[in-house]
N, C-alpha and C positions, 0 to 999 in steps of 0.2 A: 504494500500500500504506500501511497505518497507520504513522505516524511515531512511534517510541518516545518522543520528547521530550514529546508530549502526555500519554502515560501516566505519565511521571515527574512532570509537573506535577500530574496528578490525584492521585497518591499523596502527593506533597509537601503538597498543599493540603487533603486530606480532613480530617485531624484539626484543623488550625488553623481551617479554615472552620467546622466543626461547633462548635468552642469559641466562635468569634466570634458565631455565630448564637445559641447558648445564652445567652451573656452579654448580648447585645442584648435577647433575650426576657425574661430575668430583670430587666433594668433597666426594661423597659417595664412588667412586672408590678408592680414597686415603685411606679412612677409612677401606675399605675391605682388603687392603694390610697391614694395621696396626691395626688389630682388638683390640689388648690389649690396645693401646692408646685410641681408640675410646670408649671402655667400661669404662676405667678409667675416661675419660672426662664426660661421661653420669652420672656415679655414683657421681662424685664430684658435678655436676650440680644439681642433685636431692637433695643431702644433703644440698647444699647451699640454694635451694629454699624452703626446708621444715623444716630445723632445727629451724627456728624461729617461726614456726606455733604453734597454741594452742595445737593441738593433740600431737606433738612431745615433747613439753615442759612438758605437763602433764604426759606423759609416760616415760620421761627420755631419749627419743631417741636423743635429741639434743647433747648427748655426742659424737655422730658420727661426729660432726663438727670438733672435734680434733682428732678423731680416726676412720677414714672411714674403716679401715681394719676389724672392728668389725661388719660391716653392717649385715652379715648373722647370727651372733650370737645374736645380739640385737633385730632385727626386726623379728617378726614371719611371717610365710607364711600365707597369708590371702585369703579368698574368698570374692566375692563381698558383700555378706550378712554381713560379718564382718565389712565392712565399713559403713553400713547403718546409725548407730547413728551419726557418724561424718559427713556423707553426709547430714543428716537432719539438723545438726547445720550449715553446709556450705550453705544450701539454704537460711538461714537467714543472715549470715555474708557476703555471696557472696565473700568469700576469707578469708584466714588467719587461717582456721581451719586445713586443711590438707596440704596446701602449701601457701606460701606467694605471690601468684599471683592472681589477680582478676578473678573470674569466669564470663566468657562472656555468656556462654550458658550451658544448661544441655542437654547432648546428650541422645537421646532416642534409646534404643535397646530392642527388645522383650524379650530376655533371654529365658531360657529353660522352664520357667513356663508360659510365655506369659505376665507376669506383666512387664510393662515398667520400665527399670532401669534409674537411673540418673547418668550419667558419667560426671564428671566435665570437662568442656572445658575451660581451663584457657588461659589467654593472652600469658603467657610464653610457654605453650605447643603448642599453635597455631603457634607462630612465629618461635620457635626453632626446632620443631619436625614435626608436621602434614603437614604444607605447604611445607617445604623442601622435605618431603617424596614424596608428590604428584608431585612436580616439578622434582625430580630425576627420577621418573617413566616416566613422559612425556619426559624427556631428552633422555631416552632410546628409546621411541617410535619415537622421532624425529631423533635420530641417524640412525635408520633403515629405517624410512619412512618420510623423510623431506617433502614429498608432502602433509602431513596432514595440513600444513600451506600454501599451494599453493595459495589459494584464500578464500574468506569469506564463501564459500559453501562447502569447502573440508572436514570438520569434523562434524560429528554428535556425540555430547557428551551426553550419557544417564546415565553416572555414577554419575553425579552431577546435581542438580536442584536448582532453585531459587523459593521458595514458601513462601508466607506470613505465619507467625507463629501465631497461635491462642491458643497455649497451653503454659501457663506460670507457673512457680513455684516461688512465692514471687517476681514477676516482672521480672524474667529471663526466656528467651525463652527455651522451652523444645522441641527439634527437632532432626531429624535424622542427622547423620554425613554427609550424602549426600546432605543435604540442605545447600547451601552456600549463604544464604540470611538471614539478610542483611550483606553486606560487612563490616568488622570490621574497617579496615584502608587500607592504600595503599599497605601494605605488605600481605594482605589477598589474597585468591585465586581470580585471576583476569585474566582469559584466554582471548584471543581476542574475543571469541564469548559470553562473559559475558553479553553484551547488545543486543545480537541477538534476533529477534522477537520470535523465538521458545524456547528461554532459559529463558526469564524473568518471573516474577511472574504473568504476565497478562494471561498466557496460562491456560487452564483448569487444575484443581488439580487432576482429575481422571486419572488413568493410561492410559486408552484408549483415552481420550480426549487429553492428553498431547502428546501421541504418534502420533495421527492424525495431530496435529499442526506441529510436527517435520517433518513428512512425507510430508505434503503439502508444507512446506517451501523449502524442499530440493529435491522434487521428480523429477524435470526437470533439476537439476543441476549436475555438475560433482563431485559427492560425492566420496571421496577417502577412508574415514575411519569412522567406527562406533565403538565407545567405550562403554563398558558396564562393570558391575561388575558380575551380574548373567547371565549365558548363556540363561536362560529362557526369559530374556528381548529381546534378539536377535530373538528368535523363535517367540515371541509375535509380534515383528515388522512385520515379514512376515505374520503372521495370520491376523493382522489388515489390512494390504494391501489387503488381499484376501476378508475379510469380508466387507470392505468399498470401494471396487473397483469402483462401479458405482458412488458413491458420490465423490471420489477422481478424477475420470476422468471428471466428470461434473464440479467440482471446477476448475480444470486445464483448461478446455475448456472455461469456462466463466470468468476466472481470479478472482475467488472468494475463500473465505475460509468460509465454512459452510454458503454459501449464501450471504456473505458480500464482497464488493470489496476488493481485496487484491493485485493482480498483473495484468499485462497485460494478456489478453486472449492468450492462446497458443494452437491452434487447432492441429498443427503438433505434439507437445509433447503429447497431449491428445490422438490422434489416436495411436501413438506408445505405450503409456502406456496401452491403452485398449487392444491392441493386445497381449501385454505381460501378463496382468492379466487374460486374457481369458484362458490361458493355466493352467490346474490344477496343474502342477508340476513346475510352475515358481519359480525362485530363486531370491534372492536379487541382485545377479550379473546380472540377466536379467533386473531388474528394474534400477540398476545403473551399467552399464558396466565399469565405471571408478573405481569401488571399488578395492582397493589394500590391505586393512588391516582391521581386526577386533580384538578386545581385550576383554577378560573376564577371570573369573576364569576357570582353565582348569584341576585342580586336584581334588582328593577325589570324592564326589558325583557329582560334576560338570562335571567330565569326562564322566559321563553317557550320556551327551548331545553330545558327540563327533560325532557320526554318523549323528545326525540331523544337527549339525553345518556344517559338510562337505557337506551335501546335500543342505543347504541353501546358503553356501558361496563357491561354487565350484571354485577351483583355486585361492582363496583369501588367502593371508598370515595371520597368527595369531600370537599374542604375549600375554603373560599372564598378568593378573591384579595382583597387589601386594597381598600377603597374609596378611590380616588384619581383624580387627573387630572394633567395636566402641571403645573398650578399648585400642587399639593401633595397630601399624604396626609391623609385624614380619619379612617379607621379601619384597624386592623390586627388580623387574627384572632389570638386567643390560645387558642382551644379549638376543638372540632368543631361549634360552632354554625354553621349554614349561612347564615342570613339576617339575623343581627344580630351586630355586632361593637362593641367598645368604642371610644369616641372616643379618637383618638390624642393624648392630652393633652400628650405630649412633642414633638409635631411642629409645632404652630402655636398661636397664641393665638386661641381660638375665641369667636365671638359668634353669637347667634341672634336671629331675629326671627320671631314667629308667622307661619305661612304665609298666613294670611288678610289680613295687612297688605299693602297695595299697595306693596311695597318699591321696585319699579322706578320708580313715579311719584314717590316721595319722593326717591330718589337723583337722578332726572332734574331735579327742581325745586330741588335743593340744600338741601332741608329737613333739619333735624336728625333723625337716626334714633335712636330709643330701642332699645337692644339688651339682650339677656339674656346672662348668662354661663353657663358649663357647669352651675353649681349652681342655676340658676334655671329650667331647662327642666323640663317635666312629661312623665311617661310617658304615651303614648297620643296625643301631639300632633305635628303636622308643623311644621317650622321652616325658614326660609331660613337658609343658612349663610354666615357672613362669617368670613374667616380672615386672619390676619396671619402672613406667612412670613418666614423668615430670609434670603430672597433680595431683600428690598427692597419687595415688594408688600404694603403694609399695608392692613388693613381692606378686603380685596378681597371684594366681593359676587360669589360664584362662580356664582350662578344655579341652584345645586343646592338641592333641597328634601329634607330628611331627616326620617324618622319616629323618634321616641324610643320605643323598645320597653320599656325598663326602666332603673332606676338601680341600679348595683352598687357598693358601697363609695364612693358619691358620684360615680362616673363614669357618664355616660349611655352606654347601649348603643343603637346606632342602625342604621338601614339606609337606603340611598338610595332615594328614591321616584320622583322625576322632575325634569326641568329646569323651572325656574320659567317662568311666563308662559303666553301664549296659544298654543295649537297653530295656530289660525287664526280669523279673523273676517271673513266676507264683508260682513255687514250689521249688525254689532254683537252677534252671538251670543256672541263671545268664548269659544269652546270651549277648554278646557284639555286637555292630554294625558291627565290622569287621568280626566276625564269621558268622553273618547272611548274610552279603554281600558276603562272600566267598561261602556260601552254595547256594545262589541264582545264583551266577555266574556259579558255577559248574552245577547246575540244568539246567539252560538255555543252556549252551554249550553242555550238554548231549543230548539235543534235536536239536542240530545243529543251535542254535539261538544266535546271537550276543547280548551282554548285552546292554540294553537300559534303559529307565526310568522304575522305579518300585516303589511301596510303600508297606510297610509291617507294620502290627500292631497287637496288642494282642486282642483276642476275649474272653471275659468272658463267660463261659458256663460250662456245666458239662459233661466231663472235659473241662478246658480251652484249647485254641489252638491259633495258629498264622495264620493270613490271609495275603496273598500276591496277589497283582495285578500287572501285568507286561505287558508292551507294546510289541507286537510281530507283525510280518508281516501278519500272518493269524490266528486270534484267532479261537479256536474251543473247544468244550467240551472234545474231546479226548486229545488235548494238555493240557487242564487244569488238567486232571487226571494224565497224564504222568509227568507234571511239579511238581504237588503236591508231587508225590512219590519220584521224583528225589531230590527235595530240602529237603524233610523230611529225606531222607536217608543220604544226605550230612551233615545235622545237627547232625544226629546220630554219624557220624564219627568225626566231628569237636569238639563237646561238649559232654563229657562223662556223664555229669549230665542230659543233654537233653535226651540222649539215655536211661539213667536209668529211668527217669520220664515217657518217652514214653512207655518203655517196661513194666512198672508197672501200666500203665493205668492212671497215674496222669495227664498226658498231652495227648491231642488229636493230631491227625496228622495235620500237616500244610495243609491248603487248598489254592490252587492257582487258580486265575482266569486270563485269558488272555484277553486283550482288544486291539483294533486297535491302530496302531501307531499314535501318537499325542494326544491320549485321555488324558493321564496324564498331558502333557504339557498344554492342554486346561483347564483342571481342576485347575491346579496351577494358571494359569492366571485369571480364574474366581474368585479366592479367593483374588486377589490383587485389593481391592476396597477401595475407600475413603482414610481415614487416614493411612491405613496399606499398601499403595502402595509400599513404599520403605522398609517396614519391613517384608512382607510375603515372605518367601523363600521356594524353593523346598526342602523338606526333605524326603529322602526315608524311614526313620524310624519314624513312628507315634506313639503317645501315646494312640490312640484309633483307631477304624476302621470305623469312619464316612465316610471315603473316598471310602469304598467298594461299598456301595449302590449308591453313586453319580457316580462312574465310571462304574459299571456293569449294571446300568439301562439306560445308554446312548444308 
């Protein structure tokens, strides 16, 4: 049964939480109107926190304490791998190597290779940057939808979790940024639902098990808002409702959770839910007529979920989740703009390099990199992102490319475009993700099909070629052939090296296979198991073609 202590926590925290979020948003809005001052403040703070560290003193970087204007000429542009020796030292010292703030956790992120990284989560970074960023974002959500704090059952937060940690590095927890457990102190993330039964560490650790507990707790309530990072989580929520419909109706009717006493039996709610879930095309709005808002990433590859989300949330408002990674926050939404957000000038010291510059080659060779500051970028152009964080990772080349949409009060409004670099290159064709995405979009539209989810990867053969699997309304072999030819032809036009290698026979023609709608979404969710639940993400571009057999044999 529900523990009344969590309800007391909810009511005790509602007003303070709302006030904290409004204050953080107001502070961000001030910074966005004075971006130069905000960037100067961040730079001064970073230098102050790191100048006394072992690494800075050994390299002579502590001269910046007296001359911050030399920041870009003294410190090199770095990749994550360049920090590994210092991070290894930091795992033993637990602070003082890269920055003079204690390391509370090591943040886990899968990275491009799949090997977990160790991103330092320091006390200073937590309190000065990461928590204020989250509160500012929720301040925007509350500004547009105050009903998300209407009552204890109004919000379902899937963007953060509380999970017991079992992975440690020299005594310090190694966990995902989304895991807000255990709480560090009274200034740590502490929303009203922090003690809710569906949010605590007592729920199952598996993705499906946790989602079922969330659903069971909120299914007969007036749920207004569902928050998520990845849109696939929202699609998964609907899928689990369909797959476990009989169990859910039974639990609701009996007042149980997986057979154990949980709430009072509710026959009326059970009958209504059974009627809704009996329809093959039911929506989350059908399950919760009270829904008014959902949030998640809405740009780059996440935008491919747009049609699915519209179908699952008919008539429900949406707002974007901040652009961020484990390494730091880049943008924070301040209004209802869906695909562009202001650069989070109070979160990091930002530098930019035009996207056409081969930044990877320059960093690899150790050459000096000329960068632009926030007030030197131009609307309409793409840029590599370099950011300096308050956790000790300075001038970090993130590998992310952002498009500058416009400049407002001196602050760039941007959106994430893609990861930098080459999707693949068998024979020197050097296909980029954006080129392949453009070709796939052209190919699908040539067949009168809206772009949805797809996956593409390289097939080693004689000759090698690329394979594409795309969701479509009506899969067929005829469509497979037409789509194969259309995407291959588009790549010919987009990339002259691809055309040359294809014409010379060094590359085979791209092969496309069409699958039913929701097949890729289901495949992605099937890969979210155990410890990788929060780490596995939908990626349209794959490094191999293992997905082909799994999808086309369904």
